[in-house]
N, CA, C and O atoms as a GROMACS GRO file, in nm:
protein
  412
    1MET      N    1  -3.795  -0.497  -3.580
    1MET     CA    2  -3.778  -0.384  -3.463
    1MET      C    3  -3.624  -0.449  -3.423
    1MET      O    4  -3.583  -0.556  -3.467
    2GLU      N    5  -3.566  -0.379  -3.351
    2GLU     CA    6  -3.447  -0.453  -3.384
    2GLU      C    7  -3.378  -0.511  -3.236
    2GLU      O    8  -3.429  -0.491  -3.125
    3ASP      N    9  -3.279  -0.570  -3.256
    3ASP     CA   10  -3.285  -0.673  -3.107
    3ASP      C   11  -3.218  -0.568  -2.978
    3ASP      O   12  -3.194  -0.457  -3.025
    4SER      N   13  -3.190  -0.575  -2.855
    4SER     CA   14  -3.202  -0.533  -2.790
    4SER      C   15  -3.059  -0.568  -2.745
    4SER      O   16  -3.030  -0.540  -2.629
    5LYS      N   17  -2.977  -0.620  -2.813
    5LYS     CA   18  -2.841  -0.658  -2.835
    5LYS      C   19  -2.796  -0.587  -2.868
    5LYS      O   20  -2.731  -0.510  -2.797
    6GLU      N   21  -2.810  -0.578  -2.990
    6GLU     CA   22  -2.811  -0.435  -3.114
    6GLU      C   23  -2.723  -0.275  -3.015
    6GLU      O   24  -2.628  -0.226  -2.955
    7LYS      N   25  -2.869  -0.264  -3.076
    7LYS     CA   26  -2.872  -0.110  -2.967
    7LYS      C   27  -2.734  -0.094  -2.876
    7LYS      O   28  -2.667   0.008  -2.889
    8LYS      N   29  -2.683  -0.219  -2.764
    8LYS     CA   30  -2.553  -0.209  -2.660
    8LYS      C   31  -2.453  -0.251  -2.760
    8LYS      O   32  -2.340  -0.292  -2.733
    9LYS      N   33  -2.491  -0.241  -2.847
    9LYS     CA   34  -2.293  -0.271  -2.899
    9LYS      C   35  -2.260  -0.132  -3.006
    9LYS      O   36  -2.312  -0.083  -3.106
   10LEU      N   37  -2.097  -0.090  -2.881
   10LEU     CA   38  -2.025   0.044  -2.895
   10LEU      C   39  -1.929   0.014  -2.998
   10LEU      O   40  -1.856  -0.075  -2.955
   11ASN      N   41  -1.887   0.057  -3.148
   11ASN     CA   42  -1.766   0.067  -3.117
   11ASN      C   43  -1.693   0.123  -3.171
   11ASN      O   44  -1.727   0.205  -3.256
   12ILE      N   45  -1.571   0.098  -3.141
   12ILE     CA   46  -1.401   0.224  -3.014
   12ILE      C   47  -1.368   0.143  -3.126
   12ILE      O   48  -1.371   0.026  -3.165
   13GLU      N   49  -1.320   0.310  -3.175
   13GLU     CA   50  -1.214   0.330  -3.266
   13GLU      C   51  -1.034   0.336  -3.210
   13GLU      O   52  -0.970   0.435  -3.173
   14LEU      N   53  -1.008   0.254  -3.218
   14LEU     CA   54  -0.821   0.291  -3.209
   14LEU      C   55  -0.716   0.315  -3.304
   14LEU      O   56  -0.650   0.236  -3.371
   15SER      N   57  -0.713   0.432  -3.298
   15SER     CA   58  -0.577   0.449  -3.403
   15SER      C   59  -0.446   0.328  -3.372
   15SER      O   60  -0.437   0.256  -3.273
   16GLU      N   61  -0.367   0.333  -3.469
   16GLU     CA   62  -0.207   0.360  -3.451
   16GLU      C   63  -0.138   0.391  -3.332
   16GLU      O   64  -0.108   0.330  -3.229
   17GLU      N   65  -0.122   0.496  -3.374
   17GLU     CA   66  -0.104   0.608  -3.252
   17GLU      C   67  -0.114   0.567  -3.107
   17GLU      O   68  -0.027   0.551  -3.022
   18VAL      N   69  -0.288   0.552  -3.100
   18VAL     CA   70  -0.290   0.536  -2.903
   18VAL      C   71  -0.242   0.388  -2.891
   18VAL      O   72  -0.164   0.341  -2.808
   19ALA      N   73  -0.303   0.330  -2.985
   19ALA     CA   74  -0.290   0.173  -2.986
   19ALA      C   75  -0.138   0.162  -2.926
   19ALA      O   76  -0.134   0.048  -2.879
   20GLU      N   77  -0.044   0.207  -2.910
   20GLU     CA   78   0.095   0.206  -2.992
   20GLU      C   79   0.156   0.209  -2.770
   20GLU      O   80   0.242   0.147  -2.707
   21GLY      N   81   0.052   0.316  -2.730
   21GLY     CA   82   0.086   0.328  -2.562
   21GLY      C   83   0.126   0.413  -2.553
   21GLY      O   84   0.144   0.484  -2.651
   22THR      N   85   0.168   0.456  -2.405
   22THR     CA   86   0.307   0.558  -2.344
   22THR      C   87   0.372   0.467  -2.237
   22THR      O   88   0.295   0.409  -2.160
   23TYR      N   89   0.471   0.453  -2.227
   23TYR     CA   90   0.536   0.459  -2.116
   23TYR      C   91   0.475   0.519  -1.962
   23TYR      O   92   0.443   0.636  -1.940
   24VAL      N   93   0.472   0.470  -1.922
   24VAL     CA   94   0.440   0.609  -1.793
   24VAL      C   95   0.504   0.499  -1.662
   24VAL      O   96   0.543   0.391  -1.708
   25ASN      N   97   0.514   0.510  -1.546
   25ASN     CA   98   0.551   0.430  -1.421
   25ASN      C   99   0.552   0.597  -1.272
   25ASN      O  100   0.629   0.608  -1.177
   26LEU      N  101   0.459   0.673  -1.305
   26LEU     CA  102   0.391   0.721  -1.173
   26LEU      C  103   0.253   0.750  -1.218
   26LEU      O  104   0.216   0.731  -1.334
   27ALA      N  105   0.150   0.814  -1.090
   27ALA     CA  106   0.038   0.906  -1.133
   27ALA      C  107   0.009   0.974  -1.023
   27ALA      O  108   0.053   0.971  -0.908
   28ALA      N  109  -0.082   1.042  -1.084
   28ALA     CA  110  -0.075   1.154  -0.899
   28ALA      C  111  -0.176   1.114  -0.955
   28ALA      O  112  -0.166   1.048  -1.058
   29VAL      N  113  -0.339   1.157  -0.882
   29VAL     CA  114  -0.482   1.132  -0.856
   29VAL      C  115  -0.522   1.203  -0.777
   29VAL      O  116  -0.519   1.173  -0.658
   30THR      N  117  -0.589   1.360  -0.838
   30THR     CA  118  -0.653   1.487  -0.761
   30THR      C  119  -0.802   1.482  -0.839
   30THR      O  120  -0.841   1.440  -0.948
   31HIS      N  121  -0.859   1.543  -0.732
   31HIS     CA  122  -0.985   1.552  -0.790
   31HIS      C  123  -1.093   1.662  -0.684
   31HIS      O  124  -1.087   1.675  -0.562
   32SER      N  125  -1.179   1.724  -0.772
   32SER     CA  126  -1.319   1.754  -0.704
   32SER      C  127  -1.418   1.802  -0.654
   32SER      O  128  -1.380   1.841  -0.544
   33ASN      N  129  -1.514   1.822  -0.663
   33ASN     CA  130  -1.678   1.761  -0.616
   33ASN      C  131  -1.732   1.704  -0.746
   33ASN      O  132  -1.820   1.618  -0.757
   34ALA      N  133  -1.658   1.774  -0.853
   34ALA     CA  134  -1.656   1.736  -0.969
   34ALA      C  135  -1.625   1.598  -1.095
   34ALA      O  136  -1.676   1.533  -1.186
   35GLU      N  137  -1.485   1.619  -1.003
   35GLU     CA  138  -1.428   1.501  -1.140
   35GLU      C  139  -1.305   1.476  -1.059
   35GLU      O  140  -1.255   1.570  -0.998
   36PHE      N  141  -1.260   1.376  -1.054
   36PHE     CA  142  -1.126   1.275  -1.049
   36PHE      C  143  -1.023   1.336  -1.162
   36PHE      O  144  -1.057   1.382  -1.271
   37VAL      N  145  -0.924   1.329  -1.122
   37VAL     CA  146  -0.750   1.360  -1.263
   37VAL      C  147  -0.682   1.281  -1.200
   37VAL      O  148  -0.656   1.261  -1.081
   38VAL      N  149  -0.649   1.221  -1.334
   38VAL     CA  150  -0.556   1.121  -1.295
   38VAL      C  151  -0.446   1.202  -1.421
   38VAL      O  152  -0.485   1.257  -1.524
   39ASP      N  153  -0.291   1.187  -1.371
   39ASP     CA  154  -0.210   1.217  -1.456
   39ASP      C  155  -0.082   1.103  -1.395
   39ASP      O  156  -0.023   1.081  -1.289
   40PHE      N  157  -0.083   1.040  -1.561
   40PHE     CA  158   0.031   0.954  -1.535
   40PHE      C  159   0.175   1.030  -1.592
   40PHE      O  160   0.157   1.080  -1.703
   41ILE      N  161   0.259   1.042  -1.557
   41ILE     CA  162   0.386   1.024  -1.561
   41ILE      C  163   0.461   0.956  -1.554
   41ILE      O  164   0.462   0.857  -1.481
   42ASN      N  165   0.599   1.011  -1.674
   42ASN     CA  166   0.706   0.882  -1.675
   42ASN      C  167   0.833   0.984  -1.591
   42ASN      O  168   0.838   1.104  -1.617
   43MET      N  169   0.882   0.952  -1.540
   43MET     CA  170   0.970   1.005  -1.453
   43MET      C  171   1.108   0.900  -1.406
   43MET      O  172   1.075   0.793  -1.356
   44MET      N  173   1.254   0.928  -1.423
   44MET     CA  174   1.389   0.856  -1.543
   44MET      C  175   1.440   0.878  -1.382
   44MET      O  176   1.405   0.969  -1.307
   45PRO      N  177   1.503   0.802  -1.364
   45PRO     CA  178   1.636   0.802  -1.266
   45PRO      C  179   1.684   0.852  -1.304
   45PRO      O  180   1.679   0.849  -1.427
   46GLY      N  181   1.788   0.958  -1.231
   46GLY     CA  182   1.882   1.100  -1.170
   46GLY      C  183   1.786   1.204  -1.222
   46GLY      O  184   1.837   1.316  -1.221
   47ASN      N  185   1.652   1.199  -1.272
   47ASN     CA  186   1.600   1.311  -1.341
   47ASN      C  187   1.566   1.365  -1.231
   47ASN      O  188   1.490   1.308  -1.152
   48LYS      N  189   1.625   1.499  -1.208
   48LYS     CA  190   1.463   1.572  -1.104
   48LYS      C  191   1.371   1.640  -1.143
   48LYS      O  192   1.309   1.702  -1.057
   49LYS      N  193   1.348   1.646  -1.223
   49LYS     CA  194   1.208   1.697  -1.379
   49LYS      C  195   1.098   1.527  -1.408
   49LYS      O  196   1.148   1.430  -1.464
   50ALA      N  197   0.977   1.529  -1.365
   50ALA     CA  198   0.888   1.410  -1.463
   50ALA      C  199   0.809   1.493  -1.571
   50ALA      O  200   0.768   1.609  -1.575
   51LYS      N  201   0.806   1.418  -1.632
   51LYS     CA  202   0.668   1.453  -1.724
   51LYS      C  203   0.568   1.402  -1.737
   51LYS      O  204   0.562   1.279  -1.737
   52VAL      N  205   0.467   1.471  -1.750
   52VAL     CA  206   0.357   1.435  -1.760
   52VAL      C  207   0.296   1.369  -1.884
   52VAL      O  208   0.223   1.435  -1.959
   53LYS      N  209   0.312   1.298  -1.898
   53LYS     CA  210   0.248   1.193  -2.068
   53LYS      C  211   0.105   1.194  -2.112
   53LYS      O  212   0.069   1.152  -2.222
   54SER      N  213  -0.001   1.260  -1.993
   54SER     CA  214  -0.164   1.195  -2.020
   54SER      C  215  -0.194   1.257  -1.870
   54SER      O  216  -0.143   1.275  -1.759
   55ARG      N  217  -0.300   1.274  -1.939
   55ARG     CA  218  -0.421   1.280  -1.845
   55ARG      C  219  -0.577   1.253  -1.889
   55ARG      O  220  -0.641   1.287  -1.988
   56ILE      N  221  -0.610   1.182  -1.781
   56ILE     CA  222  -0.710   1.140  -1.777
   56ILE      C  223  -0.790   1.280  -1.638
   56ILE      O  224  -0.756   1.332  -1.532
   57ILE      N  225  -0.961   1.281  -1.776
   57ILE     CA  226  -1.022   1.364  -1.643
   57ILE      C  227  -1.173   1.296  -1.669
   57ILE      O  228  -1.246   1.301  -1.768
   58VAL      N  229  -1.197   1.207  -1.491
   58VAL     CA  230  -1.316   1.191  -1.561
   58VAL      C  231  -1.467   1.206  -1.429
   58VAL      O  232  -1.424   1.246  -1.321
   59SER      N  233  -1.620   1.181  -1.430
   59SER     CA  234  -1.640   1.197  -1.293
   59SER      C  235  -1.625   1.112  -1.231
   59SER      O  236  -1.582   1.001  -1.259
   60PRO      N  237  -1.681   1.183  -1.080
   60PRO     CA  238  -1.680   1.055  -0.950
   60PRO      C  239  -1.730   0.901  -1.065
   60PRO      O  240  -1.651   0.817  -1.109
   61GLN      N  241  -1.820   0.904  -1.078
   61GLN     CA  242  -1.856   0.808  -1.112
   61GLN      C  243  -1.761   0.709  -1.221
   61GLN      O  244  -1.710   0.598  -1.204
   62HIS      N  245  -1.761   0.786  -1.320
   62HIS     CA  246  -1.616   0.674  -1.399
   62HIS      C  247  -1.553   0.673  -1.341
   62HIS      O  248  -1.612   0.617  -1.249
   63ALA      N  249  -1.438   0.696  -1.299
   63ALA     CA  250  -1.319   0.692  -1.138
   63ALA      C  251  -1.386   0.626  -1.058
   63ALA      O  252  -1.329   0.608  -0.951
   64LYS      N  253  -1.528   0.563  -1.072
   64LYS     CA  254  -1.532   0.486  -0.912
   64LYS      C  255  -1.546   0.361  -1.035
   64LYS      O  256  -1.464   0.274  -1.004
   65ARG      N  257  -1.619   0.320  -1.161
   65ARG     CA  258  -1.629   0.235  -1.241
   65ARG      C  259  -1.427   0.208  -1.298
   65ARG      O  260  -1.396   0.142  -1.397
   66LEU      N  261  -1.388   0.235  -1.261
   66LEU     CA  262  -1.203   0.263  -1.369
   66LEU      C  263  -1.186   0.164  -1.225
   66LEU      O  264  -1.143   0.049  -1.230
   67MET      N  265  -1.231   0.233  -1.093
   67MET     CA  266  -1.093   0.177  -0.973
   67MET      C  267  -1.149   0.038  -1.030
   67MET      O  268  -1.089  -0.030  -1.113
   68ASN      N  269  -1.319  -0.005  -0.954
   68ASN     CA  270  -1.372  -0.164  -1.034
   68ASN      C  271  -1.331  -0.192  -1.134
   68ASN      O  272  -1.367  -0.310  -1.129
   69ALA      N  273  -1.269  -0.183  -1.256
   69ALA     CA  274  -1.211  -0.248  -1.331
   69ALA      C  275  -1.093  -0.293  -1.334
   69ALA      O  276  -1.060  -0.408  -1.366
   70LEU      N  277  -0.993  -0.170  -1.287
   70LEU     CA  278  -0.876  -0.243  -1.223
   70LEU      C  279  -0.836  -0.292  -1.089
   70LEU      O  280  -0.719  -0.297  -1.053
   71ALA      N  281  -0.961  -0.337  -0.996
   71ALA     CA  282  -0.930  -0.443  -0.909
   71ALA      C  283  -0.960  -0.556  -0.987
   71ALA      O  284  -0.886  -0.654  -0.974
   72GLU      N  285  -1.051  -0.561  -1.064
   72GLU     CA  286  -1.157  -0.726  -1.112
   72GLU      C  287  -1.026  -0.797  -1.224
   72GLU      O  288  -1.015  -0.913  -1.263
   73ASN      N  289  -0.928  -0.663  -1.258
   73ASN     CA  290  -0.821  -0.724  -1.367
   73ASN      C  291  -0.712  -0.758  -1.252
   73ASN      O  292  -0.634  -0.853  -1.259
   74ILE      N  293  -0.716  -0.696  -1.182
   74ILE     CA  294  -0.572  -0.724  -1.078
   74ILE      C  295  -0.624  -0.853  -1.028
   74ILE      O  296  -0.570  -0.946  -1.087
   75LYS      N  297  -0.720  -0.896  -0.932
   75LYS     CA  298  -0.723  -1.055  -0.980
   75LYS      C  299  -0.721  -1.097  -1.030
   75LYS      O  300  -0.670  -1.203  -0.992
   76LYS      N  301  -0.755  -1.100  -1.154
   76LYS     CA  302  -0.701  -1.169  -1.271
   76LYS      C  303  -0.618  -1.232  -1.295
   76LYS      O  304  -0.609  -1.353  -1.314
   77TYR      N  305  -0.509  -1.106  -1.296
   77TYR     CA  306  -0.380  -1.109  -1.357
   77TYR      C  307  -0.261  -1.211  -1.208
   77TYR      O  308  -0.170  -1.294  -1.209
   78GLU      N  309  -0.345  -1.130  -1.101
   78GLU     CA  310  -0.274  -1.187  -0.974
   78GLU      C  311  -0.302  -1.391  -0.944
   78GLU      O  312  -0.235  -1.485  -0.902
   79SER      N  313  -0.471  -1.362  -1.009
   79SER     CA  314  -0.478  -1.524  -0.979
   79SER      C  315  -0.391  -1.672  -1.129
   79SER      O  316  -0.375  -1.792  -1.110
   80THR      N  317  -0.362  -1.599  -1.242
   80THR     CA  318  -0.289  -1.632  -1.266
   80THR      C  319  -0.090  -1.642  -1.272
   80THR      O  320  -0.026  -1.741  -1.307
   81HIS      N  321  -0.031  -1.503  -1.224
   81HIS     CA  322   0.112  -1.494  -1.264
   81HIS      C  323   0.140  -1.502  -1.093
   81HIS      O  324   0.258  -1.483  -1.064
   82GLY      N  325   0.051  -1.527  -0.980
   82GLY     CA  326   0.057  -1.482  -0.876
   82GLY      C  327   0.097  -1.324  -0.806
   82GLY      O  328   0.169  -1.248  -0.869
   83GLN      N  329   0.053  -1.295  -0.700
   83GLN     CA  330   0.092  -1.231  -0.649
   83GLN      C  331   0.140  -1.052  -0.634
   83GLN      O  332   0.234  -1.040  -0.556
   84ILE      N  333   0.104  -0.951  -0.679
   84ILE     CA  334   0.194  -0.858  -0.772
   84ILE      C  335   0.274  -0.765  -0.599
   84ILE      O  336   0.208  -0.743  -0.498
   85GLN      N  337   0.389  -0.738  -0.613
   85GLN     CA  338   0.476  -0.729  -0.508
   85GLN      C  339   0.498  -0.554  -0.539
   85GLN      O  340   0.541  -0.501  -0.641
   86GLU      N  341   0.451  -0.493  -0.412
   86GLU     CA  342   0.416  -0.330  -0.392
   86GLU      C  343   0.556  -0.287  -0.411
   86GLU      O  344   0.657  -0.357  -0.427
   87THR      N  345   0.542  -0.156  -0.407
   87THR     CA  346   0.689  -0.124  -0.380
   87THR      C  347   0.582   0.032  -0.245
   87THR      O  348   0.478   0.092  -0.271
   88PRO      N  349   0.672   0.044  -0.115
   88PRO     CA  350   0.627   0.095  -0.036
   88PRO      C  351   0.634   0.302  -0.119
   88PRO      O  352   0.706   0.369  -0.194
   89ARG      N  353   0.465   0.319  -0.010
   89ARG     CA  354   0.379   0.458  -0.132
   89ARG      C  355   0.487   0.542  -0.140
   89ARG      O  356   0.496   0.578  -0.257
   90ASN      N  357   0.610   0.611  -0.045
   90ASN     CA  358   0.639   0.706  -0.096
   90ASN      C  359   0.814   0.620  -0.184
   90ASN      O  360   0.904   0.700  -0.208
   91GLN      N  361   0.827   0.542  -0.202
   91GLN     CA  362   0.936   0.542  -0.234
   91GLN      C  363   0.913   0.509  -0.357
   91GLN      O  364   0.822   0.427  -0.371
   92VAL      N  365   0.989   0.562  -0.495
   92VAL     CA  366   0.913   0.570  -0.619
   92VAL      C  367   1.040   0.471  -0.686
   92VAL      O  368   1.158   0.480  -0.654
   93PRO      N  369   0.988   0.385  -0.778
   93PRO     CA  370   1.120   0.274  -0.836
   93PRO      C  371   1.181   0.332  -0.891
   93PRO      O  372   1.121   0.388  -0.982
   94PHE      N  373   1.304   0.358  -0.886
   94PHE     CA  374   1.403   0.408  -0.989
   94PHE      C  375   1.508   0.249  -1.092
   94PHE      O  376   1.589   0.247  -1.184
   95ASN      N  377   1.459   0.171  -1.028
   95ASN     CA  378   1.522   0.050  -1.051
   95ASN      C  379   1.407   0.010  -1.172
   95ASN      O  380   1.303  -0.039  -1.127
   96LEU      N  381   1.413   0.026  -1.328
   96LEU     CA  382   1.352  -0.006  -1.388
   96LEU      C  383   1.310  -0.190  -1.448
   96LEU      O  384   1.229  -0.255  -1.515
   97GLY      N  385   1.467  -0.205  -1.342
   97GLY     CA  386   1.415  -0.353  -1.438
   97GLY      C  387   1.550  -0.380  -1.536
   97GLY      O  388   1.569  -0.495  -1.576
   98GLY      N  389   1.616  -0.303  -1.562
   98GLY     CA  390   1.705  -0.330  -1.642
   98GLY      C  391   1.888  -0.347  -1.601
   98GLY      O  392   1.911  -0.402  -1.493
   99PRO      N  393   1.999  -0.306  -1.678
   99PRO     CA  394   2.041  -0.352  -1.610
   99PRO      C  395   2.161  -0.228  -1.551
   99PRO      O  396   2.215  -0.150  -1.629
  100LYS      N  397   2.184  -0.229  -1.430
  100LYS     CA  398   2.282  -0.110  -1.345
  100LYS      C  399   2.404  -0.050  -1.479
  100LYS      O  400   2.478  -0.110  -1.556
  101GLY      N  401   2.372   0.113  -1.451
  101GLY     CA  402   2.456   0.167  -1.587
  101GLY      C  403   2.608   0.189  -1.559
  101GLY      O  404   2.632   0.240  -1.450
  102GLU      N  405   2.695   0.163  -1.626
  102GLU     CA  406   2.833   0.144  -1.559
  102GLU      C  407   2.923   0.249  -1.714
  102GLU      O  408   2.906   0.221  -1.832
  103ALA      N  409   2.986   0.328  -1.676
  103ALA     CA  410   3.078   0.434  -1.721
  103ALA      C  411   3.229   0.351  -1.726
  103ALA      O  412   3.331   0.412  -1.761
   0.00000   0.00000   0.00000
């Protein structure tokens, strides 16, 4: 008989392409009665167009688990690195941390 811990193991594969990640600096969240949609967006300074780089669609239950996992990880991060400073909700951070451009 298999150990119950063995039954619960999940083998998760991560391809090299996905492991590289995609930089985004904006997320848009919408929902219906059956699902939550999160669009991850890359918005560059000076461009009037932003590009959706990835979209995830999850059930309400998974959305809540994701929210709780993010909250737990933010708490751990802040206990090590200090409080994360937020920008105002209606202000998109156009200074992405690099030097100011000069011509």
